[in-house]
ChimeraX commands (.cxc) that place a marker at each C-alpha (Angstrom):
marker #1 position -17.99,41.60,-39.49 radius 0.5
marker #1 position -14.65,42.06,-37.74 radius 0.5
marker #1 position -13.22,38.57,-38.15 radius 0.5
marker #1 position -10.09,39.46,-36.09 radius 0.5
marker #1 position -12.32,40.35,-33.16 radius 0.5
marker #1 position -14.37,37.14,-33.49 radius 0.5
marker #1 position -11.19,35.02,-33.76 radius 0.5
marker #1 position -9.71,36.75,-30.75 radius 0.5
marker #1 position -12.91,36.20,-28.76 radius 0.5
marker #1 position -13.09,32.56,-29.70 radius 0.5
marker #1 position -9.43,32.02,-28.75 radius 0.5
marker #1 position -10.01,33.77,-25.40 radius 0.5
marker #1 position -12.91,31.51,-24.65 radius 0.5
marker #1 position -10.85,28.36,-25.44 radius 0.5
marker #1 position -8.05,29.54,-23.16 radius 0.5
marker #1 position -10.47,30.50,-20.40 radius 0.5
marker #1 position -12.40,27.23,-20.52 radius 0.5
marker #1 position -9.82,24.97,-18.78 radius 0.5
marker #1 position -9.18,27.65,-16.22 radius 0.5
marker #1 position -12.90,27.89,-15.48 radius 0.5
marker #1 position -13.18,24.12,-15.21 radius 0.5
marker #1 position -10.23,24.00,-12.89 radius 0.5
marker #1 position -11.82,26.68,-10.67 radius 0.5
marker #1 position -15.07,24.81,-10.59 radius 0.5
marker #1 position -13.55,21.46,-9.65 radius 0.5
marker #1 position -14.75,19.85,-7.51 radius 0.5
marker #1 position -18.40,20.88,-7.66 radius 0.5
marker #1 position -19.85,17.65,-6.29 radius 0.5
marker #1 position -18.84,14.77,-3.97 radius 0.5
marker #1 position -15.75,12.75,-4.87 radius 0.5
marker #1 position -15.86,8.92,-4.63 radius 0.5
marker #1 position -12.77,7.20,-3.23 radius 0.5
marker #1 position -12.79,3.45,-3.97 radius 0.5
marker #1 position -10.99,1.23,-1.47 radius 0.5
marker #1 position -10.41,-2.29,-2.89 radius 0.5
marker #1 position -10.50,-3.94,0.59 radius 0.5
marker #1 position -13.00,-4.41,3.39 radius 0.5
marker #1 position -13.78,-1.71,5.94 radius 0.5
marker #1 position -11.56,-1.61,9.01 radius 0.5
marker #1 position -8.32,-2.79,7.42 radius 0.5
marker #1 position -5.15,-0.80,6.96 radius 0.5
marker #1 position -6.17,0.54,3.52 radius 0.5
marker #1 position -9.59,1.59,4.70 radius 0.5
marker #1 position -8.21,3.42,7.77 radius 0.5
marker #1 position -5.72,5.34,5.70 radius 0.5
marker #1 position -8.25,6.03,2.96 radius 0.5
marker #1 position -10.66,7.61,5.41 radius 0.5
marker #1 position -7.92,9.81,6.89 radius 0.5
marker #1 position -6.92,10.96,3.39 radius 0.5
marker #1 position -10.54,11.41,2.34 radius 0.5
marker #1 position -11.17,13.53,5.44 radius 0.5
marker #1 position -8.23,15.82,4.60 radius 0.5
marker #1 position -9.15,16.14,0.88 radius 0.5
marker #1 position -12.77,16.91,1.84 radius 0.5
marker #1 position -11.69,19.76,4.10 radius 0.5
marker #1 position -8.95,21.04,1.77 radius 0.5
marker #1 position -11.07,20.91,-1.42 radius 0.5
marker #1 position -14.27,21.86,0.43 radius 0.5
marker #1 position -16.21,18.92,-0.96 radius 0.5
marker #1 position -17.46,15.60,0.51 radius 0.5
marker #1 position -15.27,12.58,-0.16 radius 0.5
marker #1 position -17.28,9.34,0.04 radius 0.5
marker #1 position -15.48,6.08,0.83 radius 0.5
marker #1 position -16.67,3.10,-1.15 radius 0.5
marker #1 position -15.33,-0.30,-0.18 radius 0.5
marker #1 position -15.15,-2.81,-3.06 radius 0.5
marker #1 position -13.20,-5.86,-1.76 radius 0.5
marker #1 position -12.38,-9.02,-3.58 radius 0.5
marker #1 position -9.88,-10.76,-5.87 radius 0.5
marker #1 position -6.79,-9.27,-4.21 radius 0.5
marker #1 position -8.04,-5.76,-4.92 radius 0.5
marker #1 position -8.78,-6.40,-8.62 radius 0.5
marker #1 position -12.56,-5.83,-8.30 radius 0.5
marker #1 position -12.12,-2.30,-6.87 radius 0.5
marker #1 position -9.31,-1.57,-9.41 radius 0.5
marker #1 position -11.39,-2.52,-12.38 radius 0.5
marker #1 position -14.26,-0.42,-11.17 radius 0.5
marker #1 position -11.98,2.63,-10.72 radius 0.5
marker #1 position -10.25,2.05,-14.09 radius 0.5
marker #1 position -13.61,1.95,-15.91 radius 0.5
marker #1 position -15.08,4.96,-14.14 radius 0.5
marker #1 position -15.69,8.34,-15.84 radius 0.5
marker #1 position -12.24,10.05,-15.93 radius 0.5
marker #1 position -13.47,13.36,-14.61 radius 0.5
marker #1 position -11.69,13.39,-11.24 radius 0.5
marker #1 position -14.77,12.44,-9.27 radius 0.5
marker #1 position -13.61,8.80,-8.78 radius 0.5
marker #1 position -10.33,8.15,-7.11 radius 0.5
marker #1 position -8.69,4.91,-6.11 radius 0.5
marker #1 position -6.88,4.13,-2.88 radius 0.5
marker #1 position -4.36,1.58,-3.94 radius 0.5
marker #1 position -1.69,-0.60,-2.41 radius 0.5
marker #1 position 1.48,-2.26,-3.82 radius 0.5
marker #1 position -0.44,-5.56,-4.04 radius 0.5
marker #1 position -2.82,-4.08,-6.61 radius 0.5
marker #1 position -0.38,-2.17,-8.74 radius 0.5
marker #1 position 2.73,-4.25,-8.42 radius 0.5
marker #1 position 1.96,-7.80,-7.25 radius 0.5
marker #1 position -1.31,-8.60,-9.12 radius 0.5
marker #1 position 0.23,-7.97,-12.60 radius 0.5
marker #1 position 3.14,-10.33,-11.65 radius 0.5
marker #1 position 0.89,-13.04,-10.26 radius 0.5
marker #1 position -1.99,-13.05,-12.77 radius 0.5
marker #1 position -1.58,-13.54,-16.55 radius 0.5
marker #1 position -4.91,-11.88,-17.15 radius 0.5
marker #1 position -6.26,-8.89,-15.30 radius 0.5
marker #1 position -9.29,-6.69,-16.07 radius 0.5
marker #1 position -7.13,-3.63,-15.56 radius 0.5
marker #1 position -3.53,-2.63,-16.43 radius 0.5
marker #1 position -2.01,-0.32,-13.85 radius 0.5
marker #1 position 0.57,1.40,-16.07 radius 0.5
marker #1 position -2.09,2.25,-18.70 radius 0.5
marker #1 position -5.34,2.62,-16.73 radius 0.5
marker #1 position -4.06,4.71,-13.82 radius 0.5
marker #1 position -1.95,7.59,-12.75 radius 0.5
marker #1 position -0.69,7.46,-9.17 radius 0.5
marker #1 position -0.98,10.93,-7.72 radius 0.5
marker #1 position 0.64,10.30,-4.33 radius 0.5
marker #1 position 2.29,7.56,-2.35 radius 0.5
marker #1 position 0.89,8.20,1.12 radius 0.5
marker #1 position 2.71,5.64,3.30 radius 0.5
marker #1 position 5.26,2.84,3.00 radius 0.5
marker #1 position 4.76,0.16,5.64 radius 0.5
marker #1 position 7.73,-2.03,6.57 radius 0.5
marker #1 position 6.98,-5.59,7.43 radius 0.5
marker #1 position 7.44,-6.64,11.07 radius 0.5
marker #1 position 8.86,-10.09,11.58 radius 0.5
marker #1 position 6.87,-11.23,14.70 radius 0.5
marker #1 position 6.32,-14.51,16.49 radius 0.5
marker #1 position 4.15,-16.02,19.17 radius 0.5
marker #1 position 6.04,-15.90,22.50 radius 0.5
marker #1 position 5.76,-19.70,22.76 radius 0.5
marker #1 position 8.54,-19.93,20.18 radius 0.5
marker #1 position 11.96,-20.16,21.96 radius 0.5
marker #1 position 13.64,-17.42,19.98 radius 0.5
marker #1 position 14.43,-13.74,20.71 radius 0.5
marker #1 position 16.52,-12.97,17.63 radius 0.5
marker #1 position 16.35,-13.77,13.92 radius 0.5
marker #1 position 19.42,-16.09,14.35 radius 0.5
marker #1 position 17.72,-18.01,17.12 radius 0.5
marker #1 position 14.56,-18.40,15.08 radius 0.5
marker #1 position 16.54,-19.68,12.11 radius 0.5
marker #1 position 18.41,-22.15,14.32 radius 0.5
marker #1 position 15.16,-23.42,15.84 radius 0.5
marker #1 position 13.56,-23.79,12.43 radius 0.5
marker #1 position 16.50,-25.80,11.13 radius 0.5
marker #1 position 16.36,-28.08,14.22 radius 0.5
marker #1 position 12.57,-28.46,13.78 radius 0.5
marker #1 position 11.88,-28.53,9.96 radius 0.5
marker #1 position 8.21,-27.99,9.07 radius 0.5
marker #1 position 7.20,-27.23,12.68 radius 0.5
marker #1 position 6.84,-23.50,12.18 radius 0.5
marker #1 position 3.77,-22.12,10.37 radius 0.5
marker #1 position 3.70,-18.54,9.00 radius 0.5
marker #1 position 0.39,-16.91,8.14 radius 0.5
marker #1 position -0.62,-14.33,5.56 radius 0.5
marker #1 position -3.71,-12.53,4.28 radius 0.5
marker #1 position -3.73,-14.82,1.28 radius 0.5
marker #1 position -1.52,-16.48,-1.28 radius 0.5
marker #1 position 0.42,-13.95,-3.37 radius 0.5
marker #1 position -0.14,-11.08,-0.90 radius 0.5
marker #1 position 2.75,-9.01,0.53 radius 0.5
marker #1 position 2.81,-10.89,3.87 radius 0.5
marker #1 position 3.04,-14.25,2.00 radius 0.5
marker #1 position 5.83,-13.03,-0.28 radius 0.5
marker #1 position 7.70,-11.43,2.66 radius 0.5
marker #1 position 7.61,-14.77,4.45 radius 0.5
marker #1 position 8.68,-16.71,1.30 radius 0.5
marker #1 position 11.52,-14.33,0.63 radius 0.5
marker #1 position 12.87,-14.87,4.17 radius 0.5
marker #1 position 12.35,-18.64,4.05 radius 0.5
marker #1 position 14.29,-18.76,0.84 radius 0.5
marker #1 position 17.13,-16.59,2.04 radius 0.5
marker #1 position 17.46,-18.35,5.40 radius 0.5
marker #1 position 17.12,-21.80,3.83 radius 0.5
marker #1 position 14.54,-22.96,6.37 radius 0.5
marker #1 position 11.31,-24.99,6.14 radius 0.5
marker #1 position 8.28,-23.00,7.23 radius 0.5
marker #1 position 4.74,-23.93,6.16 radius 0.5
marker #1 position 2.58,-21.19,4.65 radius 0.5
marker #1 position -1.00,-20.85,6.00 radius 0.5
marker #1 position -3.06,-18.45,3.92 radius 0.5
marker #1 position -6.08,-16.70,5.46 radius 0.5
marker #1 position -8.84,-14.52,4.08 radius 0.5
marker #1 position -7.44,-11.35,5.46 radius 0.5
marker #1 position -4.78,-10.22,7.96 radius 0.5
marker #1 position -7.17,-10.12,10.89 radius 0.5
marker #1 position -7.80,-13.88,11.15 radius 0.5
marker #1 position -4.11,-14.53,10.56 radius 0.5
marker #1 position -3.27,-12.23,13.50 radius 0.5
marker #1 position -5.91,-13.84,15.68 radius 0.5
marker #1 position -4.34,-17.30,15.05 radius 0.5
marker #1 position -0.92,-15.91,15.72 radius 0.5
marker #1 position -2.07,-14.55,19.07 radius 0.5
marker #1 position -3.68,-17.90,19.95 radius 0.5
marker #1 position -0.58,-19.89,18.88 radius 0.5
marker #1 position -2.25,-21.74,16.01 radius 0.5
marker #1 position 0.49,-20.29,13.75 radius 0.5
marker #1 position 3.87,-19.20,15.05 radius 0.5
marker #1 position 5.15,-16.59,12.58 radius 0.5
marker #1 position 3.75,-13.56,10.75 radius 0.5
marker #1 position 5.28,-10.83,8.60 radius 0.5
marker #1 position 2.81,-8.18,9.61 radius 0.5
marker #1 position 2.41,-4.46,8.74 radius 0.5
marker #1 position 3.59,-1.92,11.28 radius 0.5
marker #1 position 0.17,-0.50,11.88 radius 0.5
marker #1 position -1.44,-3.75,12.95 radius 0.5
marker #1 position 1.66,-5.15,14.63 radius 0.5
marker #1 position 2.28,-2.35,17.08 radius 0.5
marker #1 position -0.69,-2.77,19.52 radius 0.5
marker #1 position -0.17,-6.47,20.36 radius 0.5
marker #1 position 3.59,-5.99,20.48 radius 0.5
marker #1 position 3.28,-3.10,22.93 radius 0.5
marker #1 position 0.85,-5.20,24.98 radius 0.5
marker #1 position 3.48,-7.89,25.21 radius 0.5
marker #1 position 1.25,-10.42,23.35 radius 0.5
marker #1 position 3.71,-10.95,20.46 radius 0.5
marker #1 position 7.45,-10.83,20.15 radius 0.5
marker #1 position 9.06,-8.82,17.34 radius 0.5
marker #1 position 12.33,-10.15,15.93 radius 0.5
marker #1 position 13.16,-7.64,13.24 radius 0.5
marker #1 position 11.76,-5.07,10.80 radius 0.5
marker #1 position 11.88,-5.43,7.01 radius 0.5
marker #1 position 12.89,-1.80,6.22 radius 0.5
marker #1 position 16.29,-0.71,5.09 radius 0.5
marker #1 position 16.74,1.19,8.34 radius 0.5
marker #1 position 15.45,0.94,11.90 radius 0.5
marker #1 position 12.12,2.62,12.54 radius 0.5
marker #1 position 11.43,5.31,15.11 radius 0.5
marker #1 position 8.48,3.46,16.61 radius 0.5
marker #1 position 10.76,0.63,17.74 radius 0.5
marker #1 position 14.35,2.02,17.59 radius 0.5
marker #1 position 15.83,-1.04,19.36 radius 0.5
marker #1 position 14.37,-3.46,16.87 radius 0.5
marker #1 position 17.04,-4.52,14.32 radius 0.5
marker #1 position 16.37,-4.81,10.63 radius 0.5
marker #1 position 16.37,-8.19,8.95 radius 0.5
marker #1 position 19.16,-6.91,6.79 radius 0.5
marker #1 position 21.43,-6.26,9.75 radius 0.5
marker #1 position 20.37,-9.59,11.25 radius 0.5
marker #1 position 22.29,-11.47,8.64 radius 0.5
marker #1 position 20.28,-10.98,5.47 radius 0.5
marker #1 position 21.64,-7.78,3.80 radius 0.5
marker #1 position 19.47,-8.15,0.64 radius 0.5
marker #1 position 16.20,-8.39,2.57 radius 0.5
marker #1 position 13.91,-5.32,2.33 radius 0.5
marker #1 position 10.17,-5.57,2.30 radius 0.5
marker #1 position 7.41,-3.05,2.66 radius 0.5
marker #1 position 3.93,-2.29,1.37 radius 0.5
marker #1 position 3.08,1.17,0.05 radius 0.5
marker #1 position -0.34,2.75,-0.15 radius 0.5
marker #1 position -1.39,5.67,-2.42 radius 0.5
marker #1 position -4.00,7.59,-4.25 radius 0.5
marker #1 position -4.54,7.03,-8.02 radius 0.5
marker #1 position -6.92,8.35,-10.68 radius 0.5
marker #1 position -7.95,7.03,-14.12 radius 0.5
marker #1 position -5.11,7.86,-16.54 radius 0.5
marker #1 position -7.17,10.14,-18.79 radius 0.5
marker #1 position -8.35,12.53,-16.07 radius 0.5
marker #1 position -7.69,16.08,-17.37 radius 0.5
marker #1 position -4.34,17.53,-16.30 radius 0.5
marker #1 position -5.88,20.57,-14.62 radius 0.5
marker #1 position -7.86,18.25,-12.35 radius 0.5
marker #1 position -4.85,16.08,-11.66 radius 0.5
marker #1 position -2.85,19.14,-10.73 radius 0.5
marker #1 position -5.51,20.31,-8.27 radius 0.5
marker #1 position -5.76,16.86,-6.70 radius 0.5
marker #1 position -2.03,16.36,-6.47 radius 0.5
marker #1 position -1.61,19.78,-4.93 radius 0.5
marker #1 position -4.11,18.89,-2.24 radius 0.5
marker #1 position -2.50,15.50,-1.56 radius 0.5
marker #1 position 0.93,17.17,-1.39 radius 0.5
marker #1 position -0.41,19.59,1.15 radius 0.5
marker #1 position -1.68,16.65,3.23 radius 0.5
marker #1 position 1.72,14.93,3.15 radius 0.5
marker #1 position 3.35,18.22,4.23 radius 0.5
marker #1 position 0.82,18.88,6.97 radius 0.5
marker #1 position 2.29,18.16,10.46 radius 0.5
marker #1 position -1.13,17.33,12.02 radius 0.5
marker #1 position -2.02,14.90,9.21 radius 0.5
marker #1 position 1.40,13.21,9.34 radius 0.5
marker #1 position 1.19,12.91,13.14 radius 0.5
marker #1 position -2.28,11.32,12.95 radius 0.5
marker #1 position -0.91,8.62,10.58 radius 0.5
marker #1 position 2.26,8.08,12.62 radius 0.5
marker #1 position 0.22,7.80,15.83 radius 0.5
marker #1 position -1.52,4.62,14.60 radius 0.5
marker #1 position 1.65,3.07,13.04 radius 0.5
marker #1 position 1.49,4.29,9.44 radius 0.5
marker #1 position 4.73,5.91,8.28 radius 0.5
marker #1 position 3.84,8.92,6.05 radius 0.5
marker #1 position 6.07,9.78,3.12 radius 0.5
marker #1 position 6.86,13.24,1.82 radius 0.5
marker #1 position 5.42,14.56,-1.46 radius 0.5
marker #1 position 6.95,13.18,-4.59 radius 0.5
marker #1 position 7.04,14.43,-8.14 radius 0.5
marker #1 position 5.41,12.29,-10.83 radius 0.5
marker #1 position 8.85,11.09,-11.92 radius 0.5
marker #1 position 9.75,10.17,-8.36 radius 0.5
marker #1 position 6.52,8.23,-7.96 radius 0.5
marker #1 position 7.09,6.28,-11.13 radius 0.5
marker #1 position 10.71,5.45,-10.14 radius 0.5
marker #1 position 9.53,4.36,-6.68 radius 0.5
marker #1 position 6.91,1.95,-8.09 radius 0.5
marker #1 position 9.31,0.62,-10.79 radius 0.5
marker #1 position 11.85,-0.28,-8.10 radius 0.5
marker #1 position 9.25,-2.05,-6.04 radius 0.5
marker #1 position 8.13,-3.95,-9.08 radius 0.5
marker #1 position 11.66,-5.10,-9.87 radius 0.5
marker #1 position 12.17,-6.28,-6.33 radius 0.5
marker #1 position 9.07,-8.48,-6.15 radius 0.5
marker #1 position 9.37,-9.75,-9.71 radius 0.5
marker #1 position 12.62,-11.59,-8.77 radius 0.5
marker #1 position 10.94,-13.21,-5.75 radius 0.5
marker #1 position 7.82,-14.35,-7.60 radius 0.5
marker #1 position 9.87,-15.72,-10.50 radius 0.5
marker #1 position 12.18,-17.64,-8.26 radius 0.5
marker #1 position 9.28,-19.21,-6.31 radius 0.5
marker #1 position 7.21,-19.88,-9.52 radius 0.5
marker #1 position 4.08,-18.37,-7.95 radius 0.5
marker #1 position 1.04,-17.87,-10.09 radius 0.5
marker #1 position -2.60,-17.20,-9.17 radius 0.5
marker #1 position -4.20,-18.02,-12.55 radius 0.5
marker link #1:1,2 radius 0.2
marker link #1:2,3 radius 0.2
marker link #1:3,4 radius 0.2
marker link #1:4,5 radius 0.2
marker link #1:5,6 radius 0.2
marker link #1:6,7 radius 0.2
marker link #1:7,8 radius 0.2
marker link #1:8,9 radius 0.2
marker link #1:9,10 radius 0.2
marker link #1:10,11 radius 0.2
marker link #1:11,12 radius 0.2
marker link #1:12,13 radius 0.2
marker link #1:13,14 radius 0.2
marker link #1:14,15 radius 0.2
marker link #1:15,16 radius 0.2
marker link #1:16,17 radius 0.2
marker link #1:17,18 radius 0.2
marker link #1:18,19 radius 0.2
marker link #1:19,20 radius 0.2
marker link #1:20,21 radius 0.2
marker link #1:21,22 radius 0.2
marker link #1:22,23 radius 0.2
marker link #1:23,24 radius 0.2
marker link #1:24,25 radius 0.2
marker link #1:25,26 radius 0.2
marker link #1:26,27 radius 0.2
marker link #1:27,28 radius 0.2
marker link #1:28,29 radius 0.2
marker link #1:29,30 radius 0.2
marker link #1:30,31 radius 0.2
marker link #1:31,32 radius 0.2
marker link #1:32,33 radius 0.2
marker link #1:33,34 radius 0.2
marker link #1:34,35 radius 0.2
marker link #1:35,36 radius 0.2
marker link #1:36,37 radius 0.2
marker link #1:37,38 radius 0.2
marker link #1:38,39 radius 0.2
marker link #1:39,40 radius 0.2
marker link #1:40,41 radius 0.2
marker link #1:41,42 radius 0.2
marker link #1:42,43 radius 0.2
marker link #1:43,44 radius 0.2
marker link #1:44,45 radius 0.2
marker link #1:45,46 radius 0.2
marker link #1:46,47 radius 0.2
marker link #1:47,48 radius 0.2
marker link #1:48,49 radius 0.2
marker link #1:49,50 radius 0.2
marker link #1:50,51 radius 0.2
marker link #1:51,52 radius 0.2
marker link #1:52,53 radius 0.2
marker link #1:53,54 radius 0.2
marker link #1:54,55 radius 0.2
marker link #1:55,56 radius 0.2
marker link #1:56,57 radius 0.2
marker link #1:57,58 radius 0.2
marker link #1:58,59 radius 0.2
marker link #1:59,60 radius 0.2
marker link #1:60,61 radius 0.2
marker link #1:61,62 radius 0.2
marker link #1:62,63 radius 0.2
marker link #1:63,64 radius 0.2
marker link #1:64,65 radius 0.2
marker link #1:65,66 radius 0.2
marker link #1:66,67 radius 0.2
marker link #1:67,68 radius 0.2
marker link #1:68,69 radius 0.2
marker link #1:69,70 radius 0.2
marker link #1:70,71 radius 0.2
marker link #1:71,72 radius 0.2
marker link #1:72,73 radius 0.2
marker link #1:73,74 radius 0.2
marker link #1:74,75 radius 0.2
marker link #1:75,76 radius 0.2
marker link #1:76,77 radius 0.2
marker link #1:77,78 radius 0.2
marker link #1:78,79 radius 0.2
marker link #1:79,80 radius 0.2
marker link #1:80,81 radius 0.2
marker link #1:81,82 radius 0.2
marker link #1:82,83 radius 0.2
marker link #1:83,84 radius 0.2
marker link #1:84,85 radius 0.2
marker link #1:85,86 radius 0.2
marker link #1:86,87 radius 0.2
marker link #1:87,88 radius 0.2
marker link #1:88,89 radius 0.2
marker link #1:89,90 radius 0.2
marker link #1:90,91 radius 0.2
marker link #1:91,92 radius 0.2
marker link #1:92,93 radius 0.2
marker link #1:93,94 radius 0.2
marker link #1:94,95 radius 0.2
marker link #1:95,96 radius 0.2
marker link #1:96,97 radius 0.2
marker link #1:97,98 radius 0.2
marker link #1:98,99 radius 0.2
marker link #1:99,100 radius 0.2
marker link #1:100,101 radius 0.2
marker link #1:101,102 radius 0.2
marker link #1:102,103 radius 0.2
marker link #1:103,104 radius 0.2
marker link #1:104,105 radius 0.2
marker link #1:105,106 radius 0.2
marker link #1:106,107 radius 0.2
marker link #1:107,108 radius 0.2
marker link #1:108,109 radius 0.2
marker link #1:109,110 radius 0.2
marker link #1:110,111 radius 0.2
marker link #1:111,112 radius 0.2
marker link #1:112,113 radius 0.2
marker link #1:113,114 radius 0.2
marker link #1:114,115 radius 0.2
marker link #1:115,116 radius 0.2
marker link #1:116,117 radius 0.2
marker link #1:117,118 radius 0.2
marker link #1:118,119 radius 0.2
marker link #1:119,120 radius 0.2
marker link #1:120,121 radius 0.2
marker link #1:121,122 radius 0.2
marker link #1:122,123 radius 0.2
marker link #1:123,124 radius 0.2
marker link #1:124,125 radius 0.2
marker link #1:125,126 radius 0.2
marker link #1:126,127 radius 0.2
marker link #1:127,128 radius 0.2
marker link #1:128,129 radius 0.2
marker link #1:129,130 radius 0.2
marker link #1:130,131 radius 0.2
marker link #1:131,132 radius 0.2
marker link #1:132,133 radius 0.2
marker link #1:133,134 radius 0.2
marker link #1:134,135 radius 0.2
marker link #1:135,136 radius 0.2
marker link #1:136,137 radius 0.2
marker link #1:137,138 radius 0.2
marker link #1:138,139 radius 0.2
marker link #1:139,140 radius 0.2
marker link #1:140,141 radius 0.2
marker link #1:141,142 radius 0.2
marker link #1:142,143 radius 0.2
marker link #1:143,144 radius 0.2
marker link #1:144,145 radius 0.2
marker link #1:145,146 radius 0.2
marker link #1:146,147 radius 0.2
marker link #1:147,148 radius 0.2
marker link #1:148,149 radius 0.2
marker link #1:149,150 radius 0.2
marker link #1:150,151 radius 0.2
marker link #1:151,152 radius 0.2
marker link #1:152,153 radius 0.2
marker link #1:153,154 radius 0.2
marker link #1:154,155 radius 0.2
marker link #1:155,156 radius 0.2
marker link #1:156,157 radius 0.2
marker link #1:157,158 radius 0.2
marker link #1:158,159 radius 0.2
marker link #1:159,160 radius 0.2
marker link #1:160,161 radius 0.2
marker link #1:161,162 radius 0.2
marker link #1:162,163 radius 0.2
marker link #1:163,164 radius 0.2
marker link #1:164,165 radius 0.2
marker link #1:165,166 radius 0.2
marker link #1:166,167 radius 0.2
marker link #1:167,168 radius 0.2
marker link #1:168,169 radius 0.2
marker link #1:169,170 radius 0.2
marker link #1:170,171 radius 0.2
marker link #1:171,172 radius 0.2
marker link #1:172,173 radius 0.2
marker link #1:173,174 radius 0.2
marker link #1:174,175 radius 0.2
marker link #1:175,176 radius 0.2
marker link #1:176,177 radius 0.2
marker link #1:177,178 radius 0.2
marker link #1:178,179 radius 0.2
marker link #1:179,180 radius 0.2
marker link #1:180,181 radius 0.2
marker link #1:181,182 radius 0.2
marker link #1:182,183 radius 0.2
marker link #1:183,184 radius 0.2
marker link #1:184,185 radius 0.2
marker link #1:185,186 radius 0.2
marker link #1:186,187 radius 0.2
marker link #1:187,188 radius 0.2
marker link #1:188,189 radius 0.2
marker link #1:189,190 radius 0.2
marker link #1:190,191 radius 0.2
marker link #1:191,192 radius 0.2
marker link #1:192,193 radius 0.2
marker link #1:193,194 radius 0.2
marker link #1:194,195 radius 0.2
marker link #1:195,196 radius 0.2
marker link #1:196,197 radius 0.2
marker link #1:197,198 radius 0.2
marker link #1:198,199 radius 0.2
marker link #1:199,200 radius 0.2
marker link #1:200,201 radius 0.2
marker link #1:201,202 radius 0.2
marker link #1:202,203 radius 0.2
marker link #1:203,204 radius 0.2
marker link #1:204,205 radius 0.2
marker link #1:205,206 radius 0.2
marker link #1:206,207 radius 0.2
marker link #1:207,208 radius 0.2
marker link #1:208,209 radius 0.2
marker link #1:209,210 radius 0.2
marker link #1:210,211 radius 0.2
marker link #1:211,212 radius 0.2
marker link #1:212,213 radius 0.2
marker link #1:213,214 radius 0.2
marker link #1:214,215 radius 0.2
marker link #1:215,216 radius 0.2
marker link #1:216,217 radius 0.2
marker link #1:217,218 radius 0.2
marker link #1:218,219 radius 0.2
marker link #1:219,220 radius 0.2
marker link #1:220,221 radius 0.2
marker link #1:221,222 radius 0.2
marker link #1:222,223 radius 0.2
marker link #1:223,224 radius 0.2
marker link #1:224,225 radius 0.2
marker link #1:225,226 radius 0.2
marker link #1:226,227 radius 0.2
marker link #1:227,228 radius 0.2
marker link #1:228,229 radius 0.2
marker link #1:229,230 radius 0.2
marker link #1:230,231 radius 0.2
marker link #1:231,232 radius 0.2
marker link #1:232,233 radius 0.2
marker link #1:233,234 radius 0.2
marker link #1:234,235 radius 0.2
marker link #1:235,236 radius 0.2
marker link #1:236,237 radius 0.2
marker link #1:237,238 radius 0.2
marker link #1:238,239 radius 0.2
marker link #1:239,240 radius 0.2
marker link #1:240,241 radius 0.2
marker link #1:241,242 radius 0.2
marker link #1:242,243 radius 0.2
marker link #1:243,244 radius 0.2
marker link #1:244,245 radius 0.2
marker link #1:245,246 radius 0.2
marker link #1:246,247 radius 0.2
marker link #1:247,248 radius 0.2
marker link #1:248,249 radius 0.2
marker link #1:249,250 radius 0.2
marker link #1:250,251 radius 0.2
marker link #1:251,252 radius 0.2
marker link #1:252,253 radius 0.2
marker link #1:253,254 radius 0.2
marker link #1:254,255 radius 0.2
marker link #1:255,256 radius 0.2
marker link #1:256,257 radius 0.2
marker link #1:257,258 radius 0.2
marker link #1:258,259 radius 0.2
marker link #1:259,260 radius 0.2
marker link #1:260,261 radius 0.2
marker link #1:261,262 radius 0.2
marker link #1:262,263 radius 0.2
marker link #1:263,264 radius 0.2
marker link #1:264,265 radius 0.2
marker link #1:265,266 radius 0.2
marker link #1:266,267 radius 0.2
marker link #1:267,268 radius 0.2
marker link #1:268,269 radius 0.2
marker link #1:269,270 radius 0.2
marker link #1:270,271 radius 0.2
marker link #1:271,272 radius 0.2
marker link #1:272,273 radius 0.2
marker link #1:273,274 radius 0.2
marker link #1:274,275 radius 0.2
marker link #1:275,276 radius 0.2
marker link #1:276,277 radius 0.2
marker link #1:277,278 radius 0.2
marker link #1:278,279 radius 0.2
marker link #1:279,280 radius 0.2
marker link #1:280,281 radius 0.2
marker link #1:281,282 radius 0.2
marker link #1:282,283 radius 0.2
marker link #1:283,284 radius 0.2
marker link #1:284,285 radius 0.2
marker link #1:285,286 radius 0.2
marker link #1:286,287 radius 0.2
marker link #1:287,288 radius 0.2
marker link #1:288,289 radius 0.2
marker link #1:289,290 radius 0.2
marker link #1:290,291 radius 0.2
marker link #1:291,292 radius 0.2
marker link #1:292,293 radius 0.2
marker link #1:293,294 radius 0.2
marker link #1:294,295 radius 0.2
marker link #1:295,296 radius 0.2
marker link #1:296,297 radius 0.2
marker link #1:297,298 radius 0.2
marker link #1:298,299 radius 0.2
marker link #1:299,300 radius 0.2
marker link #1:300,301 radius 0.2
marker link #1:301,302 radius 0.2
marker link #1:302,303 radius 0.2
marker link #1:303,304 radius 0.2
marker link #1:304,305 radius 0.2
marker link #1:305,306 radius 0.2
marker link #1:306,307 radius 0.2
marker link #1:307,308 radius 0.2
marker link #1:308,309 radius 0.2
marker link #1:309,310 radius 0.2
marker link #1:310,311 radius 0.2
marker link #1:311,312 radius 0.2
marker link #1:312,313 radius 0.2
marker link #1:313,314 radius 0.2
marker link #1:314,315 radius 0.2
marker link #1:315,316 radius 0.2
marker link #1:316,317 radius 0.2
marker link #1:317,318 radius 0.2
marker link #1:318,319 radius 0.2
marker link #1:319,320 radius 0.2
marker link #1:320,321 radius 0.2
marker link #1:321,322 radius 0.2
marker link #1:322,323 radius 0.2
view
């Protein structure tokens, strides 16, 4: 027997196996878990991303909504799924950054259980008020709040969420007394803002734009570091007297951390194509979601670390815990 030939053949098969697997993936539908209810910002973006991936990878992408526990239910399901690339997770900053800071015990650990493949959008918060409030600038709102302590109520999608923390950060910096009113989701909070039951909301750009354009709500400032193209005349909170104020909520696609590298590379390449595609970017921008450009893995990790450091200081200062 020619052992050299056998060894060479075996080595050739080992080398070819990953290449063959990479070429075969995906050979069946991909599940994309969304840890929030259908119809919300995460769900809308997830369906747009899933549609692009489906066309680009020539395979069906099925959206599965698993809401509850600030996104922890969906995150645990995704983390415990088979790491074969057929289960992906549409995440938000609240799941990967805020939950670990707010809960002492979680059924998942973002840094160990997941690999974030792409950061799709980064949504700045919009500081908006009901038009019944006699203020047209941040300074006027602060002056009104100081003259009427406890009279202003600001809503959120729930205690510990990004809208709550954005409001608490501003309340702390401005030294004003506003009452937090938590809701079970952003939709009921927005409904009560429109009706005047609450007066202030730190909303995401996507859901804030329609009522603002309709003249139903009054924007005072944006939480991003720079002004946004959708509302170029709207000042930032930073330039309104609070230079250290920057808040936003990012959304991205993650996979279980032990998914094979060749599958990760194929998925990341497809996601990068989406974030470079003019039509895809325009479709996100049209409904108020600000798409980001493709990032390397190192850039993604740095981006998330910076976000974690920013919110950690706010949560520690306010002594917020959800346990």
